[in-house]
VODO-375875 format. One line per field, with one value per residue (C-alpha): residue number from 1; residue in three letters; x, y, z. Coordinates in nm, 4 decimals, m for minus. Example, Ala and Ser with C-alpha at 12.3 -4.5 7.8 and 13.67 -1.06 7.14 Angstrom:
residues 2
num	(1 2)
residuo	(ALA SER)
c1	(1.2300 1.3670)
c2	(m0.4500 m0.1060)
c3	(0.7800 0.7140)
end
This chain:
residues 262
num	(1 2 3 4 5 6 7 8 9 10 11 12 13 14 15 16 17 18 19 20 21 22 23 24 25 26 27 28 29 30 31 32 33 34 35 36 37 38 39 40 41 42 43 44 45 46 47 48 49 50 51 52 53 54 55 56 57 58 59 60 61 62 63 64 65 66 67 68 69 70 71 72 73 74 75 76 77 78 79 80 81 82 83 84 85 86 87 88 89 90 91 92 93 94 95 96 97 98 99 100 101 102 103 104 105 106 107 108 109 110 111 112 113 114 115 116 117 118 119 120 121 122 123 124 125 126 127 128 129 130 131 132 133 134 135 136 137 138 139 140 141 142 143 144 145 146 147 148 149 150 151 152 153 154 155 156 157 158 159 160 161 162 163 164 165 166 167 168 169 170 171 172 173 174 175 176 177 178 179 180 181 182 183 184 185 186 187 188 189 190 191 192 193 194 195 196 197 198 199 200 201 202 203 204 205 206 207 208 209 210 211 212 213 214 215 216 217 218 219 220 221 222 223 224 225 226 227 228 229 230 231 232 233 234 235 236 237 238 239 240 241 242 243 244 245 246 247 248 249 250 251 252 253 254 255 256 257 258 259 260 261 262)
residuo	(MET SER SER GLY GLY ARG GLU VAL GLY THR ALA PRO GLY SER VAL ARG ARG LEU ALA ASP ASP ALA ALA LEU ALA VAL GLY PHE LEU THR ILE LEU PRO VAL PRO ALA VAL ASP PRO GLY PRO ARG GLY LEU GLY ARG ALA ALA ALA TRP PHE PRO LEU VAL GLY ALA LEU VAL GLY ALA GLY ALA GLY GLY VAL ARG ALA GLY ALA GLN PRO LEU VAL GLY ALA LEU PRO ALA THR VAL LEU ALA VAL VAL ALA LEU VAL ALA LEU THR GLY ALA LEU HIS GLN ASP GLY LEU ALA ASP THR ALA ASP GLY LEU GLY ALA ARG GLY GLY GLY ARG GLU ARG ARG LEU ALA ALA MET ARG ASP SER ALA ILE GLY THR PHE GLY VAL LEU ALA LEU ILE GLY TRP SER LEU LEU LEU VAL ALA ALA LEU ALA GLY LEU SER ASP ALA HIS ALA LEU ALA ALA LEU ILE ALA ALA GLY ALA ALA GLY ARG TRP ALA ALA LEU LEU HIS ALA LEU GLY ALA ALA PRO ALA ARG GLY ASP GLY LEU GLY ALA GLY PHE ALA PHE ALA ARG PRO ALA LEU ALA ALA ALA SER ALA LEU ALA ILE ALA ALA ALA LEU ILE ALA CYS GLY PRO ASP GLY GLY ALA LEU ALA LEU GLY ALA ALA ALA ALA THR ALA ALA LEU LEU THR VAL TYR ALA ARG ARG LEU LEU GLY GLY ARG THR GLY ASP THR LEU GLY ALA THR VAL ALA LEU ALA GLU VAL THR VAL CYS VAL VAL LEU ALA GLY TRP TRP GLY)
c1	(m1.0318 m1.3008 m1.5377 m1.8273 m1.6979 m1.3551 m1.0257 m0.8526 m0.5174 m0.3321 m0.1252 0.1260 0.1738 0.2392 0.4886 0.6639 0.6881 0.8333 1.0878 1.1760 1.2152 1.4422 1.6510 1.6784 1.7980 2.0639 2.1731 2.1912 2.3698 2.6080 2.8137 2.6313 2.4943 2.1172 1.8741 1.8251 1.5087 1.3388 1.2985 1.0226 0.9621 0.9474 1.1193 1.4209 1.1932 1.0042 1.3324 1.4382 1.2215 1.4835 1.7924 1.8467 1.8160 2.0694 2.2968 2.2643 2.3620 2.6639 2.7660 2.7190 2.9454 3.2182 3.1747 3.2093 3.5394 3.6618 3.5596 3.7079 4.0384 4.1010 4.2303 4.4673 4.6145 4.5104 4.2506 4.4020 4.4747 4.1398 3.9670 4.1416 4.0238 3.6699 3.6751 3.8100 3.5250 3.2740 3.3933 3.4308 3.0798 2.9317 3.1708 3.2900 2.9553 2.9287 3.2989 3.2834 3.0023 3.1999 3.5067 3.3045 3.1130 3.4380 3.5780 3.2668 3.3138 3.6740 3.5943 3.6588 3.5190 3.2118 2.9671 2.7098 2.7719 3.1452 3.0905 2.8503 3.0941 3.3762 3.1577 3.0924 3.4616 3.5687 3.9102 3.9395 4.0842 4.2829 3.9776 3.8320 4.1504 4.1694 3.8055 3.8612 4.1741 3.9983 3.6953 3.9116 4.1272 3.8303 3.6474 3.9497 4.0284 3.6698 3.6429 3.9920 3.9476 3.6115 3.5478 3.4360 3.0781 3.0710 3.2405 2.9795 2.6963 2.8385 2.8780 2.5261 2.3760 2.5939 2.4996 2.1281 2.1305 2.3578 2.1136 1.8258 2.0195 2.0416 1.6619 1.6335 1.8760 1.6705 1.3591 1.5130 1.6813 1.5289 1.7348 2.0142 1.9939 1.7237 1.9039 2.1058 2.0324 1.9577 1.6699 1.5461 1.5439 1.1942 1.0111 0.6654 0.5751 0.5159 0.8720 1.0121 0.8013 0.9206 1.2826 1.2552 1.1071 1.3861 1.6579 1.5165 1.4781 1.8316 1.9896 1.7971 1.8498 2.2209 2.3055 2.0264 1.7963 2.0624 2.3200 2.0534 1.9109 2.2593 2.3236 1.9965 2.0510 2.4028 2.2776 1.9923 2.2292 2.4654 2.1788 2.0711 2.4206 2.4634 2.1222 2.2119 2.5381 2.3681 2.0910 2.3169 2.6140 2.4726 2.1069 1.9951 2.0894 2.2774 2.3639 2.7025 2.5574 2.3344 2.6416 2.8359 2.5529 2.5742 2.9524 2.9610 2.6669 2.8400 3.1599 2.9752 2.7676 3.0779 3.2671 2.9721 2.9206 3.2926 3.2886 2.9738 3.1065 3.4574)
c2	(m2.2491 m2.1907 m1.9112 m1.9560 m2.3025 m2.1673 m2.2314 m1.9233 m1.8832 m2.0559 m1.7480 m1.8033 m2.1584 m2.0369 m1.7789 m2.0449 m2.2715 m1.9902 m1.9208 m2.2893 m2.3090 m2.0034 m2.1495 m2.4779 m2.2955 m2.1115 m2.4285 m2.6268 m2.3690 m2.2155 m2.2988 m2.0367 m2.1756 m2.1900 m2.3805 m2.7385 m2.7793 m3.1065 m3.0741 m3.3322 m3.5181 m3.2039 m2.9507 m2.8941 m2.8422 m2.5704 m2.4193 m2.3853 m2.0737 m1.9019 m2.0227 m1.7061 m1.4826 m1.6917 m1.6794 m1.3021 m1.2753 m1.5006 m1.2827 m0.9711 m1.1194 m1.1916 m0.8460 m0.6948 m0.8762 m0.7351 m0.3790 m0.4035 m0.5550 m0.3532 m0.0350 m0.2463 m0.4940 m0.3784 m0.4999 m0.8347 m0.9749 m0.8416 m1.0225 m1.3469 m1.3034 m1.2414 m1.5661 m1.7510 m1.6043 m1.7068 m2.0662 m2.0703 m1.9371 m2.2294 m2.4915 m2.5474 m2.7160 m2.6100 m2.6432 m3.0056 m3.0620 m2.8890 m3.1059 m3.4282 m3.3316 m3.2563 m3.5921 m3.7591 m3.5756 m3.6950 m4.0598 m4.2754 m4.6161 m4.7666 m4.4986 m4.3526 m4.5893 m4.5249 m4.1510 m4.1749 m4.3968 m4.1480 m3.8702 m4.0669 m4.1309 m3.9211 m3.8554 m3.5572 m3.6487 m3.4489 m3.3056 m3.1990 m3.0179 m2.8427 m2.7375 m2.5817 m2.4006 m2.2699 m2.1590 m1.9729 m1.8015 m1.6918 m1.5528 m1.3629 m1.2290 m1.1130 m0.9348 m0.7933 m0.5151 m0.4003 m0.1243 m0.2263 m0.1270 m0.3264 m0.6267 m0.6238 m0.5965 m0.8777 m1.1113 m1.0425 m1.1045 m1.4116 m1.5572 m1.5178 m1.6182 m1.9158 m2.0747 m1.9990 m2.1703 m2.4850 m2.4908 m2.4520 m2.7415 m2.9561 m2.8653 m2.9657 m3.2939 m3.5927 m3.7681 m3.9873 m4.2196 m4.3406 m4.2096 m3.9080 m3.5373 m3.5388 m3.7801 m3.6315 m3.2677 m3.1866 m2.8568 m2.7341 m2.4477 m2.1971 m2.2496 m2.2046 m1.8918 m1.7412 m1.8288 m1.6770 m1.3567 m1.3270 m1.3952 m1.1390 m0.8794 m0.9339 m0.9127 m0.6031 m0.4196 m0.4999 m0.4411 m0.2327 m0.3375 m0.4094 m0.5704 m0.7655 m0.9012 m1.0056 m1.1801 m1.3709 m1.4637 m1.5889 m1.8012 m1.9464 m2.0298 m2.2044 m2.4069 m2.5068 m2.6261 m2.8255 m2.9789 m3.0942 m3.2408 m3.4184 m3.5670 m3.6912 m3.8207 m3.9034 m3.9767 m3.6837 m3.4649 m3.5502 m3.3523 m3.2872 m3.1411 m2.9157 m2.7843 m2.7500 m2.5459 m2.2993 m2.2636 m2.2295 m1.9884 m1.7716 m1.7406 m1.6945 m1.4099 m1.2378 m1.2751 m1.1404 m0.8464 m0.7652 m0.7523 m0.5373 m0.2879 m0.2937)
c3	(5.0339 4.7744 4.6792 4.4433 4.3492 4.2511 4.4211 4.5558 4.7189 4.4376 4.3475 4.6299 4.5100 4.1571 4.2807 4.4865 4.1854 3.9733 4.2454 4.2671 3.8899 3.8908 4.1740 3.9863 3.6735 3.8745 4.0518 3.7287 3.5136 3.7681 4.0739 4.2807 4.6082 4.6003 4.8217 4.7093 4.5034 4.4177 4.0395 4.0094 3.6835 3.4674 3.6888 3.4649 3.1672 3.3545 3.4755 3.1100 3.0949 3.3120 3.1249 2.9155 3.2208 3.4108 3.1064 3.0886 3.4548 3.4006 3.1058 3.3175 3.5833 3.3290 3.1792 3.5240 3.5702 3.2409 3.3353 3.6819 3.5766 3.2613 3.4339 3.6413 3.3943 3.0460 2.7980 2.6965 3.0445 3.1651 2.8800 2.9711 3.3288 3.2038 3.0059 3.3095 3.5146 3.2488 3.2666 3.6445 3.7095 3.5177 3.6488 3.2894 3.2253 2.8626 2.7853 2.8979 2.6499 2.3757 2.4364 2.4416 2.1284 1.9466 2.0528 1.9141 1.5863 1.5709 1.6426 1.3383 1.2679 1.4241 1.3190 1.5557 1.8460 1.8323 1.8438 2.1363 2.3236 2.2654 2.4018 2.7202 2.7802 3.0786 2.9234 2.6891 2.3525 2.0998 1.9272 2.2589 2.3590 2.0225 2.0492 2.3923 2.2779 1.9681 2.1698 2.4211 2.1608 1.9526 2.2521 2.3815 2.0352 1.9840 2.3187 2.3648 2.1094 2.2447 2.4928 2.8398 2.7565 2.4343 2.5958 2.8724 2.6206 2.4072 2.7050 2.8294 2.4856 2.4307 2.7672 2.7070 2.3406 2.4054 2.6506 2.4148 2.1359 2.3477 2.3723 1.9953 1.9565 2.1941 1.9984 1.6668 1.7637 1.9382 2.2078 2.0735 2.3732 2.6040 2.9102 3.0178 3.0092 2.6383 2.6948 3.0210 2.9127 2.7893 2.8075 2.7147 2.4832 2.7655 2.8898 2.5398 2.4857 2.8138 2.7396 2.3920 2.5320 2.7897 2.5317 2.2911 2.5654 2.6973 2.3517 2.2467 2.5753 2.5856 2.2195 2.0692 1.7846 1.5225 1.7485 1.9326 1.6089 1.4967 1.8274 1.8120 1.4478 1.5201 1.8085 1.6028 1.3154 1.5571 1.6991 1.3486 1.2540 1.5759 1.5240 1.1739 1.3056 1.5952 1.3862 1.1063 1.3032 1.6466 1.5819 1.7965 2.0878 2.4054 2.7145 2.5545 2.2359 2.4451 2.6269 2.3049 2.1553 2.4442 2.4188 2.0408 2.0330 2.2940 2.0952 1.7659 1.9100 2.0453 1.7155 1.5146 1.7477 1.7513 1.3725 1.3723 1.6225 1.4795)
end
């Protein structure tokens, strides 16, 4: 339909596309059942705009587990359950990337190709196991001493900032391979701008101006370090380094906020 030479009626199509992009972000980042969406050639890149919001919701879910379990079992067991929920809600997507990235770091001999091959190996090596143990212990230690309100705020901010950090990592490192998620994940400036706005809003609302700024700074610093590592040792980003950036940014944000509030 047109009026005066202009197309009208496109708003519903735009809303539908936004809804599809949001559903794709939820389906990609979590195990929650959502209607199947055909991503198209650039669908995941558009869905990236929603990544921080999905991360904030995952963090809120884990924080809710902590708040609900704490009166029943105490702070430490409740925190462990919250971390389990955090991992379960995402299907261990980011922890898998962390383990593979650590295994690539630990690979000796053969240079870049050897590291990339180690990261593609389905078996988790010693470095991967140590990375997962260290990540879990640090996250539990950071959250266990916080009140329920602060733990919830930290997990929300960490969830949002962690997914934003992955976008910063993707922006700063070209793909290391010609295939895989690292090569196929591309997003335009509007998606990055929207994701940044959502991450900033989530961090500031959850933690206030000072805590939110610390959370965002910690996530950005983590992304910068992972980007330097990926570019120097791997030749660029992979799907595993994207996941590792999320996991490491999450724990870094929680550790920084625990120190600030402590």
